[in-house]
N, C-alpha and C positions, 0 to 999 in steps of 0.2 A: 266387729272385731277387725284385726289387722290381717291382710292377706298371706303375709309372711312374717314369721317371728324367728330371730336368731337366738340360739341358746349357747352362749359362750361359756367355756369351763364346765361343760355338762357332766364331766366325770366327778365334780365336786358337789352334785345335788344331793340334798338330804330327802328323806321320805316325804317331808311336808311339801318340798319344792317339787318333787315328782308329782304330787297330786295336783298341784297347780298346773304343771306342764300338761298332764292328761287333760285337764279341763280346757286349757288353751288350744290343744290339738284338734278339738272338735270342730272348730271353725276357722282354722288357719293351717297353713303350711308351715311345719316346724323344720328348721334347720339346726341340728345340734353339733356344735364344735366340741371336740373332746380329745384328750390324750390320756389314756388310761395309765400310763406310765408317770404321769405328773400329778398324781393325786396328793392333795395336802389337807384335805378337810375330812379325814377319817374320823376325827373326833366329833364331828357333828352328824355323823351317820352317812357320810358319802359312801357309795357303794359301786365299785367298777361294774358290777353285774347289771347296773341300771342301763347300760349302753345296750345290753341285750333285751332288756325290758322295753326300751324305746324302740328297737327294731321290730319287736313282736307286736307292740300296741299300735304301731303306726305302719304296719305292712301295707303295701310293699314299700319298705324303706330302702333308699339306696345309700350305700355307705362307701366312703372312700378314705382309706387308711394312708393319707398323704405323709410322706416322709419329708417333706421340705419344711425347713425352719424358716419362717418368713419374718421373724422378729430379729434375728442376729445374722446378719449376712457380712460378707466382706471381711474387712479388717478387725471387726469385733471378735470373731471366733478365734483367731490366733492370739489376741490379746488376752482372752478369757483362759486360754490354756496356760499362759505365763503365770496366772495367779494361784495355781494348784501346786 
């Protein structure tokens, strides 16, 4: 297995995907990147509570609720405000 696995958009995982994550977590260190406020896949069974399941299943899990937006910096943010 891989020593580290990054799970991007973890807030959008379905129940089936969660089972895969649990299996992967047995032999790897998992890093889950998620924003519970950015859920778009509720229709496939995404559940924001899964973040708590992750913390419980892989305790001691460290979590950081970073507030920095690393995708849209500088001039893009003022421009996006002009479109609303």
